[in-house]
VOVEXVO-649927 format. One record per residue (C-alpha): x, y, z; residue number from 0; residue in one letter. Coordinates in steps of 0.5 Angstrom, whole numbers, plus 500, padded with zeros to 3 digits. Layout:
BEGIN
  xx  yy  zz pos code
   X   Y   Z NUM    A
...
This chain:
BEGIN
  xx  yy  zz pos code
 500 500 500   0    M
 503 507 499   1    K
 506 511 505   2    N
 502 517 507   3    T
 506 522 509   4    P
 506 525 516   5    F
 505 533 516   6    K
 508 535 523   7    K
 502 540 526   8    T
 503 545 531   9    Q
 500 541 536  10    L
 504 535 534  11    A
 511 538 535  12    T
 509 541 541  13    S
 508 534 544  14    M
 514 532 542  15    A
 517 538 545  16    L
 514 536 552  17    L
 516 529 551  18    M
 523 530 552  19    G
 528 535 549  20    S
 528 543 550  21    T
 529 544 543  22    L
 525 540 539  23    A
 528 534 538  24    L
 524 528 539  25    P
 525 523 544  26    S
 524 516 542  27    Y
 527 512 549  28    A
 521 514 553  29    Q
 516 511 548  30    E
 518 504 551  31    S
 514 506 557  32    E
 507 502 557  33    A
 501 507 558  34    V
 494 505 560  35    T
 490 506 554  36    P
 484 512 556  37    A
 477 508 554  38    E
 475 509 547  39    G
 483 509 545  40    E
 487 504 542  41    V
 492 500 546  42    E
 499 501 543  43    V
 504 495 545  44    I
 511 497 546  45    Q
 517 493 545  46    V
 522 494 550  47    S
 530 491 550  48    G
 535 491 546  49    I
 530 490 540  50    R
 526 495 542  51    G
 532 500 543  52    S
 534 498 535  53    M
 527 499 532  54    I
 526 507 536  55    R
 534 508 534  56    S
 532 506 526  57    M
 525 509 527  58    D
 529 516 529  59    L
 534 515 523  60    K
 528 515 518  61    R
 524 520 520  62    S
 530 525 521  63    S
 532 530 516  64    S
 539 530 513  65    G
 544 523 516  66    V
 542 521 523  67    V
 544 516 527  68    D
 542 515 534  69    A
 543 510 540  70    I
 537 509 545  71    S
 536 507 552  72    A
 533 499 552  73    E
 528 501 558  74    E
 528 507 563  75    L
 536 507 566  76    G
 538 502 561  77    K
 543 504 556  78    F
 547 498 552  79    P
 553 501 555  80    D
 555 504 561  81    T
 560 508 558  82    N
 557 514 553  83    L
 564 513 548  84    A
 563 506 548  85    E
 556 507 546  86    A
 557 512 541  87    L
 563 507 537  88    Q
 557 503 535  89    R
 554 507 531  90    I
 557 507 523  91    T
 563 512 522  92    G
 565 513 529  93    V
 571 511 532  94    S
 574 512 540  95    I
 580 514 543  96    S
 581 510 550  97    R
 584 512 556  98    S
 586 508 561  99    N
 582 502 558 100    G
 576 506 557 101    E
 573 510 551 102    G
 574 517 552 103    S
 573 521 546 104    E
 570 520 539 105    I
 572 520 532 106    T
 567 521 526 107    V
 568 519 519 108    R
 576 520 520 109    G
 575 526 524 110    F
 578 527 532 111    G
 575 529 538 112    P
 576 536 537 113    E
 572 536 530 114    F
 566 534 533 115    N
 560 538 538 116    L
 558 535 543 117    I
 551 538 546 118    T
 547 536 552 119    L
 539 537 551 120    N
 542 542 545 121    G
 546 546 549 122    R
 554 547 547 123    Q
 558 544 553 124    M
 565 546 555 125    P
 571 542 553 126    G
 575 538 558 127    T
 580 543 562 128    G
 584 547 557 129    F
 581 544 550 130    T
 575 543 546 131    R
 575 536 546 132    S
 569 533 551 133    F
 572 527 555 134    N
 565 522 555 135    L
 568 517 559 136    A
 567 523 566 137    N
 559 522 564 138    L
 555 516 566 139    S
 550 513 562 140    S
 544 513 568 141    E
 539 519 566 142    G
 541 519 559 143    V
 535 516 555 144    N
 538 517 547 145    T
 544 519 543 146    L
 543 523 537 147    E
 548 524 532 148    L
 547 528 526 149    Q
 553 528 521 150    K
 550 533 516 151    T
 550 540 517 152    A
 543 543 520 153    R
 543 551 521 154    A
 539 550 527 155    E
 545 547 531 156    N
 550 550 534 157    P
 557 550 530 158    S
 563 547 531 159    G
 561 540 529 160    G
 565 539 522 161    L
 565 531 524 162    G
 558 531 527 163    A
 554 534 533 164    T
 552 529 539 165    V
 546 531 543 166    N
 546 527 550 167    I
 537 527 551 168    I
 537 526 558 169    T
 530 524 562 170    M
 525 529 563 171    K
 520 528 568 172    P
 513 530 565 173    L
 515 525 559 174    A
 511 520 563 175    Q
 507 520 569 176    S
 507 518 575 177    G
 513 515 579 178    Q
 518 511 576 179    N
 524 508 578 180    A
 530 504 576 181    T
 536 502 581 182    F
 542 498 580 183    S
 548 496 584 184    V
 554 493 581 185    K
 560 489 583 186    G
 566 490 578 187    I
 572 486 578 188    Y
 578 489 574 189    D
 583 482 572 190    S
 589 487 571 191    S
 588 490 579 192    N
 594 489 583 193    E
 595 494 588 194    A
 587 496 589 195    G
 580 492 591 196    D
 580 486 587 197    D
 572 488 587 198    V
 569 495 587 199    T
 563 498 587 200    P
 558 502 583 201    E
 551 504 584 202    I
 546 509 580 203    A
 539 510 579 204    G
 534 514 576 205    V
 527 516 579 206    Y
 522 521 576 207    S
 515 522 579 208    N
 510 528 577 209    T
 504 531 582 210    F
 498 536 581 211    A
 495 532 575 212    D
 502 533 572 213    D
 503 540 572 214    M
 510 538 576 215    F
 515 534 575 216    G
 521 532 579 217    F
 527 527 576 218    G
 533 525 578 219    L
 539 520 576 220    S
 545 519 580 221    F
 551 514 579 222    S
 557 512 583 223    H
 563 508 580 224    Q
 570 506 583 225    E
 575 502 579 226    R
 582 500 581 227    D
 586 497 575 228    F
 593 497 573 229    Q
 597 499 566 230    Q
 603 496 564 231    Q
 607 499 558 232    A
 613 500 555 233    A
 615 507 552 234    N
 619 511 548 235    I
 618 519 548 236    Q
 621 520 541 237    G
 626 518 535 238    W
 631 523 533 239    Q
 633 524 526 240    L
 640 523 524 241    Q
 643 525 518 242    E
 648 522 515 243    N
 654 527 517 244    A
 651 526 524 245    A
 653 519 525 246    L
 660 517 527 247    P
 665 514 522 248    D
 665 507 525 249    L
 669 500 523 250    D
 665 497 518 251    P
 664 490 523 252    E
 659 495 527 253    N
 655 498 522 254    V
 649 494 518 255    V
 645 499 513 256    D
 639 496 510 257    N
 637 503 507 258    R
 633 502 501 259    T
 627 506 502 260    N
 631 512 505 261    I
 638 513 504 262    T
 640 519 507 263    D
 637 519 514 264    A
 637 515 520 265    A
 632 515 526 266    F
 635 512 534 267    F
 631 512 539 268    P
 631 518 545 269    K
 630 513 550 270    D
 627 506 552 271    M
 623 506 558 272    N
 618 501 562 273    Y
 613 502 567 274    S
 607 499 572 275    I
 602 504 574 276    T
 596 503 579 277    D
 590 507 578 278    V
 585 509 583 279    Q
 579 512 579 280    R
 572 515 582 281    E
 566 518 578 282    R
 560 520 581 283    S
 555 524 577 284    N
 548 527 578 285    A
 542 531 575 286    Q
 537 533 578 287    V
 531 536 574 288    T
 524 540 575 289    F
 519 542 570 290    Q
 513 546 571 291    F
 507 545 566 292    R
 501 550 569 293    P
 497 549 561 294    V
 499 544 556 295    D
 501 550 551 296    D
 507 552 557 297    F
 513 548 560 298    T
 519 551 564 299    A
 525 546 565 300    T
 530 547 570 301    I
 536 542 570 302    D
 543 542 573 303    Y
 548 537 572 304    T
 554 535 576 305    A
 560 531 574 306    T
 567 529 578 307    R
 572 525 576 308    A
 578 523 581 309    T
 584 519 578 310    T
 589 517 582 311    G
 596 514 580 312    T
 603 512 582 313    N
 607 509 577 314    T
 614 505 577 315    V
 619 505 571 316    G
 626 504 569 317    W
 629 505 563 318    G
 635 509 559 319    I
 636 515 556 320    W
 641 517 550 321    N
 644 522 546 322    N
 647 521 539 323    F
 653 523 535 324    G
 660 521 537 325    A
 656 517 543 326    N
 653 511 538 327    I
 658 505 537 328    N
 655 500 533 329    A
 648 500 530 330    Y
 644 496 525 331    E
 638 500 520 332    L
 632 496 517 333    D
 630 498 510 334    E
 626 505 512 335    N
 632 508 516 336    G
 630 506 523 337    T
 635 503 528 338    A
 633 496 530 339    V
 639 495 534 340    Y
 644 501 537 341    A
 650 500 542 342    D
 650 507 546 343    I
 655 510 550 344    S
 654 516 556 345    G
 648 518 559 346    D
 644 513 564 347    D
 639 508 566 348    G
 634 510 572 349    S
 628 508 576 350    F
 622 513 576 351    T
 617 513 581 352    A
 611 518 579 353    S
 604 520 583 354    R
 599 524 581 355    E
 592 525 583 356    T
 587 529 578 357    T
 580 531 579 358    R
 575 533 573 359    V
 570 538 576 360    D
 563 539 570 361    A
 557 543 572 362    R
 551 545 569 363    S
 545 549 570 364    I
 540 551 565 365    G
 533 554 564 366    V
 528 552 558 367    N
 522 555 557 368    L
 517 553 551 369    D
 511 556 549 370    W
 506 554 544 371    V
 503 562 543 372    V
 498 559 538 373    S
 497 554 532 374    D
 502 558 528 375    D
 507 560 533 376    W
 512 556 538 377    H
 517 559 541 378    F
 523 556 545 379    R
 528 560 550 380    L
 534 556 553 381    D
 540 559 558 382    Y
 545 555 561 383    H
 552 556 565 384    D
 557 551 564 385    S
 564 549 566 386    Y
 568 544 566 387    N
 575 544 570 388    E
 581 539 570 389    I
 586 540 576 390    D
 592 535 577 391    N
 593 538 584 392    G
 589 533 589 393    Y
 595 529 591 394    D
 594 532 599 395    K
 602 531 600 396    G
 604 535 594 397    L
 599 539 590 398    G
 601 537 584 399    S
 604 532 579 400    S
 611 529 582 401    G
 617 524 579 402    Q
 623 522 582 403    I
 629 519 578 404    I
 634 515 581 405    L
 639 511 577 406    G
 646 512 575 407    S
 651 514 570 408    N
 657 509 572 409    Q
 656 505 565 410    L
 660 504 559 411    E
 654 503 554 412    S
 646 500 553 413    K
 644 496 548 414    V
 637 498 545 415    Y
 635 491 540 416    D
 628 491 537 417    Y
 630 486 531 418    R
 625 481 535 419    A
 618 480 539 420    G
 614 486 539 421    E
 617 489 546 422    I
 624 493 545 423    P
 630 489 549 424    Q
 634 493 553 425    V
 641 491 556 426    Y
 646 496 560 427    V
 653 494 561 428    N
 655 498 567 429    W
 662 499 570 430    N
 661 494 575 431    N
 662 489 570 432    G
 655 486 569 433    T
 647 488 566 434    N
 645 489 573 435    E
 646 495 578 436    I
 647 494 585 437    L
 643 498 590 438    P
 649 501 593 439    S
 650 504 586 440    E
 643 508 585 441    I
 643 516 585 442    D
 639 522 585 443    S
 638 524 578 444    N
 633 529 579 445    F
 625 530 581 446    S
 620 535 578 447    Q
 614 537 580 448    F
 608 540 575 449    I
 602 543 577 450    Y
 597 545 570 451    S
 590 546 572 452    P
 585 548 566 453    G
 578 550 566 454    R
 573 552 561 455    S
 567 556 561 456    D
 561 557 556 457    I
 555 561 558 458    E
 550 561 552 459    Q
 543 564 551 460    L
 538 561 545 461    Q
 532 564 542 462    L
 528 559 537 463    D
 522 560 534 464    G
 517 557 529 465    T
 512 559 525 466    W
 508 553 522 467    Y
 504 555 515 468    N
 497 556 515 469    S
 496 562 511 470    A
 499 559 504 471    F
 497 554 500 472    D
 504 552 498 473    I
 508 546 500 474    P
 512 550 505 475    L
 510 546 512 476    V
 514 551 517 477    K
 520 556 518 478    I
 525 555 524 479    D
 529 561 526 480    F
 533 564 531 481    G
 539 568 535 482    Y
 544 565 540 483    A
 550 569 544 484    R
 555 564 546 485    T
 561 566 551 486    E
 567 561 552 487    Q
 572 563 556 488    A
 578 558 557 489    L
 584 559 562 490    T
 590 554 564 491    G
 597 555 567 492    F
 603 551 569 493    E
 608 552 574 494    A
 614 547 573 495    W
 619 546 579 496    S
 624 545 574 497    G
 629 540 575 498    L
 630 539 583 499    R
 636 536 587 500    G
 643 537 583 501    G
 640 534 577 502    P
 645 529 573 503    G
 648 526 578 504    F
 654 531 580 505    S
 655 531 585 506    P
 653 524 587 507    S
 649 522 593 508    F
 648 515 593 509    T
 650 515 600 510    E
 643 518 602 511    I
 639 511 599 512    F
 640 505 604 513    P
 640 499 600 514    D
 634 497 604 515    S
 630 502 601 516    M
 630 499 594 517    F
 626 492 592 518    I
 628 488 586 519    R
 623 485 582 520    N
 623 481 576 521    D
 619 482 570 522    T
 615 475 570 523    S
 608 477 569 524    G
 609 484 565 525    F
 607 486 559 526    L
 606 478 558 527    D
 600 479 553 528    A
 606 481 548 529    F
 611 477 544 530    D
 618 479 548 531    G
 614 481 554 532    G
 615 477 561 533    G
 620 473 565 534    A
 624 473 559 535    G
 625 480 557 536    M
 631 485 557 537    N
 632 488 563 538    P
 629 482 567 539    G
 629 486 573 540    Y
 627 493 576 541    Y
 628 497 582 542    Y
 622 500 587 543    T
 622 504 593 544    Y
 618 508 597 545    D
 615 515 593 546    F
 615 519 600 547    D
 622 516 603 548    E
 625 518 597 549    A
 622 525 597 550    I
 624 526 605 551    A
 631 524 604 552    R
 632 528 598 553    Q
 629 534 602 554    L
 633 533 608 555    A
 640 532 605 556    F
 640 536 598 557    I
 639 543 601 558    T
 641 550 599 559    G
 648 549 603 560    D
 650 543 599 561    V
 648 544 592 562    V
 647 552 592 563    G
 640 555 592 564    E
 638 555 586 565    S
 640 547 586 566    N
 636 545 592 567    A
 631 540 593 568    Y
 624 542 593 569    S
 617 539 591 570    I
 614 546 590 571    D
 612 547 583 572    P
 613 554 583 573    Y
 620 553 585 574    F
 623 555 579 575    S
 619 561 578 576    G
 612 565 576 577    A
 608 560 572 578    P
 606 561 565 579    S
 598 563 564 580    V
 594 563 558 581    S
 588 566 556 582    N
 583 565 551 583    V
 576 567 550 584    E
 571 567 545 585    E
 564 571 543 586    I
 560 569 538 587    T
 553 572 536 588    D
 549 567 531 589    S
 542 568 527 590    I
 539 562 523 591    Y
 533 561 519 592    V
 531 554 516 593    Q
 525 552 512 594    S
 521 545 511 595    E
 518 543 505 596    W
 514 537 504 597    D
 510 535 497 598    F
 509 529 492 599    E
 513 529 485 600    V
 508 524 482 601    G
 508 517 487 602    D
 514 520 491 603    Y
 513 524 497 604    Y
 519 529 498 605    V
 521 533 503 606    Q
 527 539 503 607    I
 530 542 508 608    N
 534 549 506 609    A
 537 554 511 610    G
 542 558 513 611    V
 547 560 519 612    R
 550 566 520 613    Y
 556 567 525 614    E
 560 572 528 615    E
 566 571 533 616    T
 571 575 537 617    E
 577 571 540 618    V
 581 576 545 619    P
 587 573 548 620    S
 592 574 554 621    S
 598 571 555 622    A
 603 572 561 623    E
 610 569 558 624    V
 616 567 561 625    R
 622 572 558 626    V
 628 567 558 627    P
 635 570 559 628    V
 640 564 558 629    Q
 640 556 558 630    V
 646 553 563 631    N
 649 546 562 632    W
 647 543 569 633    V
 648 535 567 634    A
 651 531 561 635    A
 644 530 558 636    S
 640 536 561 637    E
 640 543 560 638    W
 635 548 564 639    I
 633 555 561 640    T
 633 561 566 641    Q
 628 566 566 642    F
 626 573 568 643    E
 622 573 575 644    D
 617 578 572 645    E
 612 574 567 646    L
 611 579 560 647    Q
 604 581 559 648    V
 602 581 552 649    Q
 594 582 548 650    D
 592 579 542 651    F
 585 579 539 652    T
 583 576 532 653    G
 576 576 529 654    E
 572 573 523 655    Y
 565 572 521 656    D
 562 566 516 657    I
 556 564 512 658    L
 553 557 513 659    L
 548 554 508 660    P
 545 547 509 661    M
 540 543 504 662    F
 537 536 505 663    D
 533 532 500 664    V
 529 526 503 665    K
 526 521 498 666    V
 521 516 500 667    D
 522 512 494 668    V
 518 506 496 669    T
 514 505 502 670    D
 521 501 505 671    D
 526 505 501 672    I
 529 512 503 673    V
 534 516 499 674    A
 537 522 502 675    R
 542 527 499 676    F
 545 532 503 677    S
 549 539 502 678    W
 552 543 506 679    G
 557 547 510 680    K
 560 546 518 681    S
 566 548 521 682    I
 571 547 527 683    T
 575 552 531 684    R
 582 552 531 685    A
 585 548 537 686    P
 585 553 544 687    I
 592 551 544 688    G
 593 555 537 689    L
 590 560 539 690    L
 594 562 545 691    Q
 598 568 543 692    G
 605 570 546 693    G
 612 565 544 694    L
 613 559 549 695    A
 621 557 550 696    F
 622 550 553 697    S
 624 549 560 698    G
 629 544 558 699    S
 632 545 552 700    P
 637 538 550 701    K
 641 538 544 702    I
 636 537 538 703    G
 630 539 542 704    A
 631 546 543 705    R
 624 549 541 706    T
 620 555 541 707    A
 612 555 539 708    S
 607 562 538 709    A
 600 561 537 710    G
 595 566 533 711    N
 589 568 535 712    T
 587 570 528 713    S
 587 563 525 714    L
 580 562 522 715    L
 576 555 523 716    P
 576 549 519 717    F
 571 550 514 718    E
 568 544 510 719    S
 564 543 505 720    T
 559 537 506 721    N
 556 532 500 722    L
 552 526 502 723    D
 548 521 499 724    L
 544 515 502 725    S
 540 510 501 726    F
 536 506 507 727    E
 531 499 506 728    W
 527 499 512 729    Y
 525 492 510 730    Y
 522 490 517 731    D
 520 493 523 732    E
 526 491 527 733    S
 531 490 520 734    S
 535 495 516 735    M
 540 496 510 736    L
 543 502 509 737    A
 549 505 504 738    V
 552 512 505 739    G
 557 516 501 740    L
 560 522 504 741    F
 565 528 501 742    R
 568 533 506 743    K
 572 539 503 744    S
 576 542 508 745    V
 579 549 508 746    E
 583 553 512 747    N
 587 548 514 748    Y
 591 549 519 749    I
 599 548 518 750    T
 604 549 522 751    T
 611 552 520 752    T
 617 552 523 753    G
 623 557 522 754    Q
 630 557 525 755    D
 631 563 530 756    Q
 636 566 534 757    Q
 635 571 539 758    F
 639 576 542 759    E
 643 574 548 760    G
 641 566 549 761    L
 648 563 548 762    R
 649 557 547 763    D
 654 553 550 764    I
 653 547 545 765    Y
 660 547 539 766    Q
 662 554 543 767    G
 669 554 544 768    P
 670 550 550 769    R
 666 545 548 770    W
 670 544 541 771    N
 677 545 545 772    E
 674 538 549 773    A
 672 535 543 774    V
 679 536 541 775    T
 683 534 547 776    A
 678 528 548 777    L
 679 525 541 778    T
 687 526 541 779    A
 687 523 548 780    A
 683 517 544 781    G
 677 517 548 782    E
 670 517 546 783    Q
 667 525 545 784    A
 660 523 548 785    T
 656 529 552 786    D
 658 525 559 787    S
 666 526 557 788    A
 666 532 555 789    I
 661 535 562 790    Y
 667 532 566 791    N
 672 535 561 792    Y
 668 542 563 793    F
 668 541 571 794    I
 676 537 571 795    D
 678 544 567 796    N
 674 549 572 797    G
 668 551 566 798    Y
 663 549 572 799    A
 661 552 578 800    D
 662 548 585 801    E
 654 545 583 802    N
 656 542 577 803    G
 652 549 573 804    V
 656 551 566 805    V
 654 557 564 806    T
 654 561 557 807    P
 660 566 555 808    N
 660 572 551 809    A
 663 568 545 810    D
 659 562 545 811    D
 654 563 539 812    P
 647 564 539 813    L
 642 559 540 814    I
 638 556 534 815    T
 631 555 536 816    W
 626 551 532 817    R
 620 556 533 818    T
 613 554 530 819    T
 607 558 529 820    Q
 600 555 526 821    P
 597 558 520 822    G
 591 557 515 823    N
 593 554 509 824    S
 590 556 502 825    S
 590 549 500 826    D
 584 545 500 827    S
 584 538 503 828    K
 578 532 501 829    T
 576 526 505 830    V
 571 522 502 831    E
 568 515 504 832    G
 563 510 504 833    I
 559 507 511 834    E
 555 501 510 835    L
 550 498 515 836    A
 546 492 516 837    I
 541 491 522 838    Q
 537 484 522 839    H
 532 480 527 840    T
 529 474 525 841    F
 523 474 526 842    G
 521 471 533 843    D
 527 466 535 844    T
 529 472 539 845    G
 536 472 535 846    F
 539 478 531 847    G
 546 482 529 848    F
 548 489 527 849    G
 553 490 523 850    A
 556 497 520 851    N
 563 499 517 852    A
 566 506 514 853    T
 571 506 510 854    L
 575 513 510 855    V
 581 515 504 856    D
 583 522 502 857    G
 588 528 501 858    D
 590 528 508 859    V
 594 522 510 860    E
 601 522 513 861    Y
 606 520 509 862    D
 612 517 513 863    P
 617 518 507 864    Y
 617 526 507 865    N
 622 529 512 866    L
 618 536 512 867    N
 613 538 517 868    E
 606 535 515 869    Q
 599 536 517 870    D
 595 530 516 871    P
 588 529 518 872    L
 588 526 525 873    V
 585 521 527 874    G
 583 518 520 875    I
 582 511 520 876    S
 577 505 517 877    D
 572 502 522 878    S
 567 496 524 879    A
 562 494 529 880    N
 558 487 529 881    F
 554 485 535 882    Q
 550 479 535 883    V
 544 478 541 884    F
 539 473 543 885    Y
 533 476 547 886    E
 527 472 549 887    K
 523 470 555 888    E
 526 475 560 889    G
 534 472 557 890    L
 538 477 553 891    S
 546 475 551 892    V
 550 480 547 893    K
 556 480 544 894    V
 560 486 541 895    T
 566 487 536 896    Y
 569 494 535 897    A
 575 494 531 898    W
 579 500 528 899    R
 584 501 524 900    S
 591 504 525 901    D
 591 511 524 902    Y
 595 518 526 903    V
 594 520 533 904    V
 598 527 532 905    G
 603 530 529 906    I
 610 531 534 907    G
 613 526 540 908    Q
 615 528 547 909    A
 623 528 545 910    Q
 622 528 538 911    G
 626 531 533 912    S
 624 537 529 913    S
 621 534 523 914    D
 616 533 527 915    N
 614 525 526 916    P
 608 522 527 917    A
 605 519 533 918    T
 601 512 530 919    Q
 596 508 533 920    F
 596 500 531 921    D
 590 497 529 922    T
 586 495 535 923    F
 580 490 536 924    G
 576 489 542 925    Q
 570 484 545 926    V
 565 486 550 927    D
 560 481 552 928    A
 553 482 557 929    S
 548 477 559 930    I
 542 479 562 931    N
 536 475 566 932    Y
 529 478 568 933    D
 529 474 575 934    V
 521 478 575 935    N
 518 484 572 936    E
 522 488 577 937    H
 529 484 578 938    L
 534 484 573 939    T
 541 480 574 940    V
 547 481 569 941    F
 554 479 568 942    L
 558 485 563 943    E
 565 483 560 944    G
 570 488 558 945    V
 576 486 553 946    N
 574 479 554 947    I
 579 478 549 948    N
 584 482 552 949    D
 587 487 547 950    E
 593 490 547 951    T
 594 497 545 952    E
 600 499 541 953    R
 603 505 538 954    G
 609 507 533 955    Y
 612 513 529 956    G
 614 514 522 957    R
 613 507 521 958    F
 612 500 525 959    E
 619 499 527 960    E
 619 506 530 961    Q
 616 503 537 962    F
 613 508 541 963    L
 609 505 546 964    F
 605 498 548 965    A
 600 498 554 966    R
 597 492 557 967    Q
 590 492 562 968    Y
 586 486 561 969    G
 579 484 561 970    P
 574 487 567 971    R
 568 484 569 972    Y
 562 486 572 973    T
 556 483 576 974    L
 550 487 578 975    G
 542 487 579 976    A
 537 492 577 977    R
 531 493 580 978    Y
 525 497 577 979    T
 519 499 579 980    F
């Protein structure tokens, strides 16, 4: 039979508003609640559970304009995943980034977290700390009814979602009459846990009630989760490019050069370290909602949302540090110039203890007034004030993030070997004639303490109106229009103690650490999910020590009287001077108009949406920058920038305006097939860190890493022209097949350019007259001119003060800094792809499955053979998801698999060279599962498993052989019960 198109009336739209959205967005999640039919009405049987959620999500997709996907709650308080990021990865085109083994941020169609906008009930949410990215791991799923993901441009939506806009729709008490509640309790067992509790709790609840014949509504949702777990990792901070001229002239027997793809460059690891981090995490969420509806045509809503996530970490680590040039004794390069084996003298091996407690607090208070003035006019006024604050100073003993490094430079050489297995191996040839240092030989290297809080605030006023056409006999259904003002302020600063305690083992303080302070551990069970990990790896041991004892001993002995006040040990993050401060504001005024047209062409029902959004944005920025005075050489491998005591205040301002048109066409080709075409423009504003004005110099400018960076408040936003074409076949009540093509052409792409600069007064000891004198003398004496040997020469010849600090002379050359600054490119870059999705249920058998895949390509990929600075699209990757389930007679079983191909995480590495090598994430695939059983109509028990295939994480640089990290977490399981009434 022929489908009769549903033409939205003023009453139907107002009912949709009252049923769960402050911005006229339908909330299908709440339709699962059974409603008692009035006399003479037809009772509608609603489908709940997994199948009901699939039907509601499918119906929302079908009825929407543009390309929209959604995930709906299965029942009140029962979202498919406890983590919203983990839930979103089930949507076609969505992949996620993980932190601590949990989904945290989303990538959509290859566009990473900062390209996607997160809204809560249509309100733009502040990013986590000094960033635009919103960490979804900090927001629980309780109280969330629907996640809507709009992939195409809409004039009515706040701008910023170039990849997509995700709208989190929460529970509204007036959406369902009377009292409704769900409470759950869970026990979480994380198989990786060693230091915390084996089982940690999670409690959650959703409650709503209406009063006075549904005139008043009250809703409350809350959750509290604790999780203890362990992360094991191996890590390299960066790879250093060495041109052929920088490689030493070695005996051919000590060199294996397999270079064929790259012949004029080699790459060496700056360090190699291993770590074990014990994590304790608590997450608390709550939302309170009040609604008042004195008459059917007016609803007032006030809501308050609060989240808090506190993460405490204790880390032990061990590893080596490298410098190159004359330090290199032997090496083997593969065909891409990567060192898979290197024997390197100088520098040190060390054992690290770190501690940090970070709290993330987010708050949002909002008021929404929804008024149906007449059959033709409908207005919505919405205001919210929200903030998201991150603070790493919640360790009661420190008030900062602290790192202690003990070790020794009493070694002949270190050997890095990555010719077999998945984990690089390290051998240290200590001066004691073995590959293992003794506790009595462990010395103080340095400690550092960093305090770096950040905060993002958004205050937003939105006035939206709708005019429904009843006056003119034309296909125009309605016109939406509105005005919004958004004021966003971002503030952050960083205080750094400097390297405390006479860094670099000179002078030596081995006597202050008793042998009993160090506990020897072997590596059995460490990274044993990787080939090359576990008991057989090298080094096969590591020392741990008490963090507080190490601090206490250094505070007591490494005083100003011993090493001078400038090198005295201190845990004060402000010890080295005032912090650098960053402030950025964005003030945006916008207006929009959007129209909907419904008509028939022959036998085809056609809906057209067309609109435009205009915005003006001003970006004032105030920077309090640290002014460098000189760079001191304080240890063989440590260089420290000295700054003026007073900060220099600098003010900058940028501004721009933009026009964002959009056009959607939806055609009912048959009763079951829908075709869509969309064209429109969308933007993402520049990353906050790039907008900050001022020039910042590295505080620890090691050789090969003398860098400075500047922001640019005049950066224009990324602007994308989007094309979408899709076909959807709804061949059964809960089954569908969809295919979509998309193309995004991005202009104003932000590129970072670098140049070598020198600044008057900043002189370089490196390759100055004294340095060259040392190299000549050491070479003449038949010694290897390593950085350690050169530093010792300086000390022996009186070029350092009594504390081992070398300061520059007037005849030293000026330092060459590699300074970088972002700017907008005139080139246009294109991303295109295909999305495929199917969901199918097998009649009344209870079985069903869903699968989707997204294949993405474009001219924004990273070229590992290009040694110039590059700006690829971060996050672009293929992805796929698969779900199979059984649900019948109170039993539901679901198994899901999420896969993502390798992708570029970012450009630049912590200790990478100035060619800005990439950081890439390897292919990842995770299996999750859940079993639910309804004991009766009120009580459900369930078992959930996350990462039950024990998937690990691995990252690399330019090439897979340039190892950057490997991480191991293990599976975790949840056993719980849910009670509904």
